[in-house]
N, C-alpha and C positions, 0 to 999 in steps of 0.2 A: 652337250649343250654349251654353246658358245657365252662367254661372259660380255655384257655390252660396256664400254666405256665411253662415254659421248656417243658419237654416231657408230663407232667401230666396235668390230666384234672380233675379240681374240677366242682362241680354243686351247683349252689346256692340253699338254702334251699327251698326257694320259689317254684322252679322247682321241687324240691324232694316232696313238698307237694301236688303239683298238680297231679304228677305222684302217689303219695300214695293214696289218695282220688279217683283218677280213678280204680285203681286198686284193692284196700283193702277197698271198702266203709262200710265194718262192723267192721272195725278196727277203735280203735282210739288212741289217743296220751293224755298222761298225762304228766304234767311237776309239778317240786316242784323248789322252789328257796330258800334258806337259805343262811341268812348274815353270813361271817366268818370272823371274825376279820376286816381287810381293803377289802374284796373281798365278793363276789358273788358266791356261787355255786349252779349251777342248775343242776337238774336230769330230765330225760325224760323216759318215758317208752312207747312202742308199745305193744298195748292189743288186744286181739282177743274179738269177741262178748261175750265170757264167762269171760271176765275180767282175762284172762291168759297172763303173761308177755311173750312178744316173744321176746323182745329187749329192750335194754336201752342203754342209754348214758349220759354222765355227761359233764359238762363244767366249768370253774371256769374265773373269770375277775378280776383283780386288781381295785378296785374302786379308787385308789389314781392317776391311769391313765386312766381307762375307767368309766365316771360317770355313766353308765346307767346299770341296771341288764338284758335289754332285750337282748343284744349281748350273753351272759350266756345262756339264755335260747334257741335261736335260733341255736346257736351252738349245744347244749345238743340235741336237738329236729333232727336237720342235722345227728349227729353221731350215733342217734337210727334206724334213718331210713336207714343209709348207713348199719348198723350191720344187720338189718333186712332184707334187700334185696339187692342183686347185682345191679338190674337195678335203685336201689334208690341213687345209687353213680356213681361218674366219675370213673377215674382210680384209686382214692384215697379215704381213708375214710373220711378225712377233706373235708369241704365244702368251696366253693369260700366265703362264710362270714367268715367262720375261718380264712382262707389267710389274708383276709381284715383288720379283727382284731388285727391279729399278727402284719402287716405292719403298721397299723394305731399306735399300741402302741409304736413300734420301732421309728418311725417319731415322737410321742410325747415325748419318752425318750431322743431323740438325740435334740430335740429342749430345753428339759431342761436343759441338758449338756451343750449345746452352751452357754445359757442364764447365768449358773451360772460358765463358764469354767474358769475364774480368780480365783474363790474360789477353784475350784476341782484341778487346776492345783497348786496353794499353798498348798493344802492339802498334793498332791502326793509329793512336794517337801520336806514338812516336814517329809514324810515317807520314804524316802530314807535311808537305814540303814547308820549310822554313824559310827558304829564298831560291830562286830560279827553278833551273833545271832539276830533274830528280837524282843527276849526279851529285855527289858530295853534300849529301845533306846529313848535318850532324848528329841525327839520333836513330841511325839505320842500325848502329852497333847495339843498341839499347833494345831495339824492336827486335832483332835477333836473338838477345839473351832472355829476352823475355820469354819467347817461344822456344827456345832450348830448354828453359827451366821446366816445360811440360814434360820433357823425355822426348827421344827420337820417335817412338812409335805413334804418339799423338801428333807431332809436330807433322809427320809425314802423312798421318791420316787427314789433317786439316790442311795440308797442300793440294787442294784441289783446284783445277782450274774455274775461272769464273765462267766459262761457258758450261761447265761442267755441274754447276750450282755450288762453286767455292765461296767460300766467304770473302777471301782477299781478291781486290781487283787486281787487274793486269798490271796497272802501275805500281801498285804495293806489291806484289810479287816479284816485280823487276826491282824495285829498292832491295828489297829482302835477298836478292841474289848478289847486290853490288859487296866486293869484300870489303871487311871493315874499315882495312886502312886505305881503300878507295873513298869510304863514305865520309871523311873527316877533312 
C-alpha cells in the first residue's frame, strides 16, 4: 500500500520487490556498492534471463550522517524497479524508503545544528562583513577557528550547501574558504 505525502504516492521498496518477483520471476536484480570518500554509492540493475540490463538506478548516502550502506542499496533497487515498470512505482520514482532517509538525514542534521548552535552562531557573527566586499574581512580566521574547535567530523557534517538545507549561506561558505592570510 503506497504512502501518501501531500498529493504524491510513494511505495516501499519491499512492496515493489514483492510485485517484481510475482510479475517477473525470470528477472533478477544485481547490486554493487562502492565507498566514495565519506559516502557510499549503490548501483542496481534489473536484468532479464539473458542477463540483459533492462533498467538501472543508483543512490548515494553520506556516511557522516547515515552510518549504513543498506539504505543506499535499498534506494538504488527501488529506483531501478520504478524505472523498469510503471506498476513498480507510486506516483513518483522515489520510494517511501528514500523519502524516509531524506527526512531522517534532515532531522539528524538539525539535531547537530541544535547541539552546536552556540559555535555556529558565533561563527556567523564573525562572518558578518565589517567593510566592503567579502574578501579581506578581519574576522574570517576567528570564524574558521571557532568551527575547527568542534572537530573535523562535526565541521564536515555541518558543511552542507544551503541548497541542501545547510545552515551557512553561500557567502558565509565562501568567506570560510578564504585562506586566513588572505582574510586580513
